[in-house]
C-alpha positions as CSV (number, residue, x, y, z in Angstrom):
1,V,0.1,0.2,0.4
2,P,0.9,3.5,-0.6
3,E,3.1,5.0,2.8
4,G,1.4,7.0,5.2
5,K,-2.1,5.5,3.7
6,V,-4.6,5.4,6.7
7,H,-6.8,2.0,7.6
8,I,-10.4,1.7,8.2
9,N,-12.0,-0.7,10.2
10,D,-15.7,-1.8,8.6
11,W,-17.9,-5.0,9.7
12,S,-20.9,-4.3,7.9
13,L,-21.5,-6.0,4.6
14,A,-23.7,-3.5,3.1
15,G,-22.3,-2.4,0.0
16,V,-19.1,-4.7,0.0
17,R,-18.8,-5.5,-3.8
18,G,-18.7,-9.0,-5.0
19,I,-21.6,-9.5,-2.1
20,P,-25.1,-11.7,-3.2
21,A,-28.1,-10.4,-3.1
22,G,-30.0,-10.5,0.3
23,G,-26.1,-10.7,1.8
24,K,-25.9,-14.0,2.4
25,L,-22.7,-15.9,1.8
26,D,-24.0,-18.9,1.3
27,L,-21.2,-21.7,-0.1
28,S,-24.0,-24.4,-0.7
29,L,-25.3,-22.0,-3.6
30,L,-21.5,-22.4,-5.4
31,G,-22.6,-26.4,-5.3
32,L,-20.2,-27.2,-2.4
33,P,-20.8,-29.9,0.8
34,P,-20.3,-28.2,4.5
35,L,-17.1,-27.2,5.2
36,S,-14.4,-26.1,7.7
37,M,-14.7,-22.7,7.9
38,R,-13.1,-20.5,9.9
39,V,-12.7,-16.4,11.1
40,R,-9.7,-15.1,14.3
41,V,-8.7,-12.0,15.1
42,G,-5.4,-10.9,16.7
43,R,-6.1,-8.3,19.7
44,N,-4.0,-7.0,22.4
45,L,-5.6,-5.0,25.2
46,A,-4.3,-1.0,25.6
47,D,-3.9,-1.4,29.3
48,F,-0.6,-3.7,28.8
49,P,2.6,-3.8,26.9
50,L,3.2,-6.2,23.7
51,P,3.7,-9.7,24.4
52,G,7.5,-8.9,23.8
53,A,8.0,-6.4,26.4
54,M,5.3,-7.9,29.2
55,T,7.1,-8.5,32.8
56,K,6.0,-11.9,33.9
57,Q,3.4,-10.1,36.4
58,D,2.1,-8.2,33.2
59,R,1.6,-11.6,32.0
60,L,-0.1,-12.5,35.1
61,N,-2.2,-9.4,35.8
62,M,-3.7,-10.1,31.9
63,E,-4.9,-13.5,32.7
64,T,-6.5,-12.1,35.6
65,K,-8.2,-8.9,33.7
66,M,-9.6,-11.4,30.9
67,C,-11.4,-14.4,33.4
68,Q,-13.7,-10.8,34.0
69,A,-14.4,-11.5,30.2
70,F,-15.1,-15.3,30.1
71,A,-16.8,-15.2,33.4
72,K,-19.1,-13.0,31.5
73,L,-19.0,-15.7,28.4
74,I,-19.6,-18.5,30.5
75,A,-22.8,-17.1,31.9
76,M,-24.3,-16.1,28.5
77,S,-26.2,-19.2,27.0
78,Q,-24.8,-18.8,23.7
79,Y,-21.3,-19.2,24.8
80,G,-20.3,-21.3,28.6
81,G,-18.2,-23.3,28.2
82,R,-14.8,-23.2,30.4
83,Y,-11.7,-21.7,30.7
84,H,-8.5,-23.8,30.9
85,S,-5.8,-22.1,32.1
86,L,-1.5,-23.0,32.1
87,T,-0.6,-20.8,35.2
88,P,0.7,-23.2,38.2
89,G,-1.8,-22.1,40.6
90,H,-4.8,-20.5,39.2
91,K,-7.5,-21.5,39.8
92,D,-8.7,-22.7,36.3
93,H,-5.2,-24.4,36.3
94,I,-5.3,-28.0,33.7
95,S,-2.8,-30.9,34.3
96,D,-0.2,-31.6,31.4
97,A,-2.1,-34.3,29.7
98,E,-5.1,-32.3,29.6
99,Y,-2.7,-29.3,27.6
100,Q,-2.2,-32.0,25.2
101,N,-5.4,-32.8,24.8
102,L,-6.7,-29.6,23.7
103,V,-3.4,-29.3,21.3
104,K,-4.2,-32.7,19.7
105,S,-7.8,-31.4,19.5
106,H,-6.5,-28.2,17.7
107,L,-8.4,-26.0,20.9
108,M,-5.4,-24.6,22.6
109,F,-1.6,-23.0,20.9
110,K,1.7,-25.6,21.6
111,N,4.9,-24.9,23.6
112,M,5.8,-21.2,22.7
113,A,8.8,-21.8,24.6
114,D,10.0,-24.1,21.0
115,D,9.7,-21.3,18.4
116,P,12.8,-19.5,18.1
117,Y,11.3,-16.5,16.8
118,L,9.1,-16.1,19.6
119,A,11.5,-16.8,21.8
120,T,13.8,-13.8,20.4
121,A,11.5,-11.4,20.3
122,G,10.4,-12.0,24.2
123,I,7.2,-13.0,23.5
124,S,7.6,-16.3,24.9
125,S,9.2,-15.5,28.0
126,D,7.9,-16.3,31.0
127,W,6.1,-19.9,29.6
128,P,3.9,-21.0,30.5
129,H,2.6,-18.2,32.8
130,G,-0.6,-16.0,31.8
131,R,-1.5,-18.5,29.1
132,G,-4.4,-20.3,28.7
133,C,-7.2,-20.5,26.3
134,Y,-11.1,-20.5,26.7
135,V,-13.4,-23.0,24.9
136,S,-16.9,-22.5,24.5
137,A,-19.7,-25.1,25.0
138,D,-19.9,-25.9,21.8
139,K,-15.9,-25.8,20.8
140,G,-17.1,-23.1,18.0
141,F,-15.7,-19.9,19.7
142,I,-12.1,-19.6,21.4
143,I,-10.0,-17.0,22.8
144,W,-6.3,-17.6,23.1
145,V,-4.6,-16.2,26.1
146,G,-0.9,-14.8,25.6
147,E,0.1,-16.2,22.3
148,E,2.5,-13.9,19.4
149,D,-0.5,-11.7,20.9
150,H,-2.6,-11.1,24.1
151,L,-5.3,-12.6,22.4
152,R,-6.6,-14.7,19.3
153,I,-10.3,-15.0,19.3
154,M,-11.7,-16.9,16.7
155,C,-14.9,-18.7,15.7
156,M,-15.4,-22.1,13.7
157,K,-17.6,-24.0,12.4
158,T,-18.6,-26.7,9.5
159,G,-21.2,-25.2,7.8
160,T,-22.0,-23.4,4.1
161,L,-22.8,-19.8,5.7
162,L,-19.5,-17.8,6.2
163,N,-21.8,-14.9,7.2
164,E,-22.3,-17.4,10.8
165,V,-19.2,-17.4,12.1
166,F,-18.3,-13.9,10.8
167,D,-21.3,-12.5,12.9
168,R,-20.6,-14.4,15.8
169,L,-17.3,-13.7,16.0
170,K,-18.0,-9.6,15.9
171,A,-20.8,-10.3,18.7
172,A,-18.3,-12.1,20.7
173,L,-15.5,-9.1,20.5
174,D,-18.3,-6.4,21.5
175,V,-19.2,-8.3,24.7
176,V,-15.7,-8.7,25.5
177,E,-14.4,-5.0,25.0
178,S,-17.6,-3.6,26.9
179,I,-16.0,-4.8,30.2
180,P,-14.3,-2.1,31.9
181,G,-10.4,-2.0,31.3
182,L,-10.5,-4.3,28.5
183,Q,-10.6,-2.0,25.5
184,F,-8.5,-3.2,22.5
185,A,-5.1,-1.8,21.7
186,K,-5.9,0.3,18.4
187,S,-4.0,3.1,15.8
188,P,-5.9,5.8,14.3
189,T,-3.6,5.0,11.1
190,F,-2.9,1.4,11.7
191,G,-5.8,-0.3,13.2
192,Y,-6.0,-2.4,15.8
193,V,-2.5,-2.8,17.3
194,T,-0.3,-6.3,16.4
195,S,2.8,-7.9,17.5
196,C,3.5,-8.5,13.8
197,P,3.5,-6.2,11.5
198,T,1.7,-8.6,8.8
199,N,-1.1,-8.7,11.1
200,L,-2.0,-5.0,11.1
201,G,-5.1,-3.9,10.7
202,T,-7.6,-5.9,11.2
203,G,-5.8,-9.2,12.3
204,M,-7.9,-11.0,10.9
205,R,-7.8,-14.3,9.1
206,A,-10.7,-15.5,7.4
207,S,-10.4,-19.3,6.3
208,V,-12.3,-23.0,5.0
209,H,-10.8,-26.3,4.3
210,L,-11.6,-26.4,0.3
211,K,-11.1,-30.5,-1.4
212,V,-9.7,-29.2,-5.0
213,P,-8.1,-32.7,-6.2
214,N,-8.0,-32.0,-9.7
215,L,-6.0,-29.0,-8.8
216,T,-3.6,-31.0,-6.4
217,A,-4.1,-34.2,-8.9
218,D,-0.1,-34.3,-9.1
219,G,0.3,-34.2,-4.8
220,T,1.0,-30.2,-4.8
221,D,-0.7,-27.5,-3.9
222,K,1.3,-25.6,-7.3
223,K,-1.8,-25.1,-9.2
224,A,-3.8,-24.0,-6.6
225,K,-1.6,-21.5,-5.5
226,A,-0.9,-20.1,-9.2
227,V,-4.9,-20.3,-9.5
228,C,-5.1,-18.7,-5.9
229,K,-2.6,-15.4,-6.2
230,P,-3.9,-13.3,-8.7
231,L,-7.2,-13.2,-6.3
232,G,-5.2,-12.2,-3.4
233,L,-6.3,-15.7,-1.2
234,S,-3.3,-18.0,0.4
235,V,-2.9,-21.6,0.3
236,R,-1.5,-23.7,3.0
237,G,-2.1,-27.3,3.9
238,M,-4.9,-28.4,6.5
239,G,-2.6,-27.7,9.6
240,G,-1.3,-24.3,8.3
241,E,2.1,-22.8,6.6
242,H,4.4,-25.4,5.7
243,T,2.1,-28.2,6.3
244,P,1.1,-30.9,3.5
245,I,-2.5,-30.9,1.7
246,G,-4.7,-33.5,2.7
247,A,-4.8,-36.7,0.9
248,D,-8.2,-36.3,-0.6
249,G,-6.7,-32.7,-2.3
250,T,-8.0,-30.6,0.7
251,V,-6.2,-27.3,1.2
252,D,-6.5,-24.1,3.4
253,I,-7.9,-21.2,1.8
254,S,-8.4,-17.3,2.9
255,P,-7.7,-14.2,1.7
256,S,-4.1,-12.9,2.1
257,A,-4.4,-9.2,2.9
258,R,-5.4,-8.1,6.2
259,F,-4.2,-4.1,6.3
260,C,-5.6,-1.3,4.5
261,I,-9.1,-3.7,4.3
262,K,-12.4,-4.0,5.9
263,E,-12.8,-7.0,7.6
264,A,-16.1,-7.2,5.5
265,E,-14.2,-7.1,2.6
266,I,-12.0,-10.0,3.7
267,I,-15.1,-11.9,4.5
268,V,-16.2,-11.2,1.0
269,A,-13.3,-11.7,-0.9
270,L,-13.1,-15.2,0.8
271,Y,-16.3,-15.9,-1.3
272,K,-15.8,-14.5,-4.3
273,G,-12.3,-16.5,-3.9
274,I,-13.7,-20.2,-3.0
275,K,-16.2,-19.1,-6.3
276,L,-13.4,-18.4,-8.1
277,L,-11.4,-21.2,-7.2
278,K,-13.8,-24.4,-7.9
279,A,-14.9,-23.3,-11.1
280,E,-11.1,-23.8,-11.9
281,E,-11.6,-27.1,-10.2
282,D,-15.3,-27.4,-11.9
283,K,-12.8,-27.2,-15.5
284,L,-10.4,-29.5,-15.1
285,A,-13.1,-32.2,-13.6
286,K,-14.8,-32.1,-16.9
287,K,-11.8,-33.0,-18.3
288,A,-11.1,-35.6,-16.3
289,P,-12.4,-39.5,-16.6
290,M,-16.0,-39.7,-15.5
291,G,-15.4,-43.2,-14.4
292,G,-17.5,-44.8,-17.2
293,S,-20.1,-42.6,-17.3
294,L,-22.3,-42.6,-21.0
295,K,-23.9,-39.6,-20.8
296,T,-22.9,-35.5,-19.0
297,G,-25.4,-35.4,-17.0
298,T,-27.8,-32.3,-16.6
299,P,-27.0,-29.3,-15.2
300,L,-27.3,-27.5,-12.0
301,P,-30.1,-25.4,-11.5
302,D,-30.4,-21.6,-12.3
303,D,-30.9,-18.7,-10.2
304,K,-34.2,-18.7,-10.7
305,F,-34.8,-21.8,-10.0
306,L,-32.5,-21.2,-6.6
307,A,-34.9,-18.4,-5.4
308,K,-38.1,-20.5,-5.6
309,Y,-37.0,-23.6,-4.1
310,L,-34.3,-23.3,-2.0
311,P,-36.2,-20.8,0.8
312,H,-38.6,-24.1,0.7
313,P,-39.0,-25.6,4.2
314,E,-39.5,-28.7,2.9
315,Y,-37.5,-29.2,-1.1
316,G,-35.0,-26.2,0.1
317,P,-33.1,-28.5,2.9
318,K,-33.1,-31.4,0.2
319,L,-32.5,-29.4,-2.8
320,K,-29.4,-27.6,-1.4
321,R,-27.5,-31.0,-0.6
322,L,-28.3,-32.3,-3.7
323,I,-27.2,-29.4,-6.0
324,S,-23.7,-30.1,-3.9
325,V,-23.6,-33.6,-4.8
326,K,-24.3,-33.1,-8.1
327,S,-21.0,-30.8,-8.2
328,L,-18.7,-32.9,-6.1
329,Y,-20.3,-36.6,-6.8
330,P,-20.0,-36.7,-10.5
331,N,-20.6,-40.9,-10.3
332,N,-23.1,-40.6,-8.5
333,L,-26.3,-41.3,-11.1
334,M,-29.4,-39.9,-8.8
335,A,-27.4,-36.2,-8.5
336,K,-26.1,-36.4,-12.4
337,H,-29.4,-36.8,-13.8
338,F,-31.5,-35.3,-11.9
339,D,-33.2,-32.7,-14.0
340,F,-34.1,-29.5,-11.8
341,G,-36.0,-28.3,-14.8
342,Y,-38.0,-31.1,-14.7
343,F,-38.6,-30.9,-10.9
344,D,-39.9,-27.8,-11.5
345,G,-42.5,-29.2,-13.6
346,L,-44.6,-31.8,-11.5
347,S,-47.0,-31.4,-8.7
348,D,-46.6,-30.6,-5.5
349,S,-47.1,-34.4,-4.4
350,M,-45.0,-35.9,-7.2
351,K,-41.8,-33.5,-5.8
352,G,-42.1,-34.7,-2.3
353,S,-42.2,-38.3,-3.6
354,L,-39.3,-37.6,-6.1
355,L,-36.8,-36.4,-3.3
356,T,-38.0,-39.6,-1.4
357,V,-37.1,-41.6,-4.5
358,C,-33.4,-39.7,-4.5
359,N,-33.1,-39.4,-0.6
360,S,-30.2,-42.2,-0.3
361,G,-28.3,-40.6,-2.6
362,I,-29.2,-37.5,-1.7
363,E,-27.6,-38.5,2.0
364,N,-24.8,-40.8,0.7
365,E,-23.1,-38.9,-1.8
366,D,-20.8,-41.5,-2.7
367,S,-23.8,-44.0,-3.7
368,G,-23.2,-45.2,-6.9
369,M,-26.9,-45.4,-8.4
370,G,-28.2,-42.7,-5.3
371,C,-32.2,-44.0,-5.9
372,Y,-34.8,-46.7,-4.8
373,A,-38.2,-46.7,-6.1
374,M,-40.7,-46.7,-3.6
375,Q,-43.9,-47.7,-5.9
376,P,-43.9,-50.7,-8.7
377,E,-45.3,-47.6,-10.7
378,D,-42.9,-45.1,-9.8
379,Y,-40.6,-46.4,-13.0
380,D,-43.0,-45.0,-14.9
381,R,-44.1,-42.0,-13.1
382,F,-40.9,-40.9,-12.9
383,K,-39.7,-42.6,-16.6
384,P,-38.2,-38.7,-17.3
385,F,-35.7,-39.2,-14.5
386,F,-35.6,-43.5,-14.0
387,S,-35.4,-43.8,-18.3
388,K,-31.5,-41.9,-17.9
389,V,-30.3,-43.9,-15.0
390,I,-31.1,-46.9,-16.2
391,A,-29.5,-46.4,-19.3
392,D,-26.6,-45.1,-17.6
393,Y,-25.7,-47.8,-14.9
394,H,-27.1,-50.7,-17.4
395,R,-25.2,-48.8,-20.6
396,V,-28.0,-49.3,-22.8
397,P,-29.8,-47.0,-25.2
398,E,-32.2,-44.9,-23.5
399,G,-35.6,-46.7,-23.5
400,K,-34.3,-49.4,-23.9
401,V,-37.1,-52.5,-24.0
402,H,-36.6,-55.5,-21.6
C-alpha cells in the first residue's frame, strides 16, 4: 500500500462489492458441501505492553483481567464453556495431559518456548505463566491468551454460511470489549495493533478447508496457488503454513490481505475466491474421466430455480444438498441425472415423492446409484428421470425395452 495510507475498520457487509443479493455468503449455492470455516482476529489490550515487552507480572495481571470476560461469556447461554489456564496455581489450572489433549484437538496453541522467533522477540518469555484458552460449550468459539498477541479470538464451524462465523465473532468481540479495562489497542493510522506488522489493521484471517482434487492431482498445491495468487488468496496445508495438503486434495484457503482492507471485504473476498477457485476445479473435472459414465448429465439449476425452491421449508434443504452432491460426486447417478427443470414441472405431491426416491443418494453422496423406487409404478411415474439413470448404469440406449 502507499506509505502513510490510513486503515479503516468496518464489519458491515452493506455495499461491499461482490456480495450476493440478500447479503448471504452461502457456499451451498456454489454447489459446495459443508466446509470447515474459521475466522480469527489478533487483539491486544490497551492497558498492557505488547507481549514482547511484558513482565511475568504483566502476563499474570492480563490473564486475571481476561477472566472477567470469561466469566461473562460462561454465564451467557450462547457461549458457556470454561477457561483452561496453564498458569501454576491458577484456579482454572489444567494438567499437562489436559493441555496436550487440547493441542491435539486444535483448541490450544503449542508450547511457545519451542519457537525461536517468538523466543528472540521476548514473546514466549515466562512460559507457561499467563497463558491459557477459553473454549465455548459448543467448541465453536475460542480465545487464546498470551500467545503472539494478548488474545487470538476465533470462531469456527462446519457449515456453508460464512456469515455465521463472521457475525458470531463480531458479537463476541463486542462482549469482551464491553468490560471496563478491556479496550483493544488501536491506532488511528494502522487500525488494530498487533505484535507482528503482518497482522496490523484487521488482525483477521478468514479461511475454509476446500477439497480441490483436480488442482492437486500432482500431489502438490502448485496449481492451486497459481490460481489463487491473482485472486489475493493464500493456500496452505490443513495444519497451516508449511504443512502438507490433505490426501484427498483438501487445502486451506484464505485472503492474504489484513491491512487497508475492511473486515467485511475480507469475508466477501473469501467467498468470491472460493467461487472462482471452484470454477477452475470444475473445468479440470470436466476434462477428467467420468468413471465409465455414458452421458454428461443434467445442468445445475439457474438462479430463478434457486430463488424459488431453496427457501422452501420441505424441498429447500434436500435440494441444497443435492446440488452439492451433483457438483462434487459425478458418479452418483441420481444426482448426475436429476433434472431441475423436470422437477419444477411436477405437482407438489410428485415433487415430494421424487425427492423421497432420491433421498438415499442425497444423504449418501458417494452412492453409485443413489436412488430407490418406493412403488412399482415409480419407474413409469418418473420415467424421464429413471430412464436416464437406468441407461447410464446398465450401459444401454435410453428407452430400450427389456
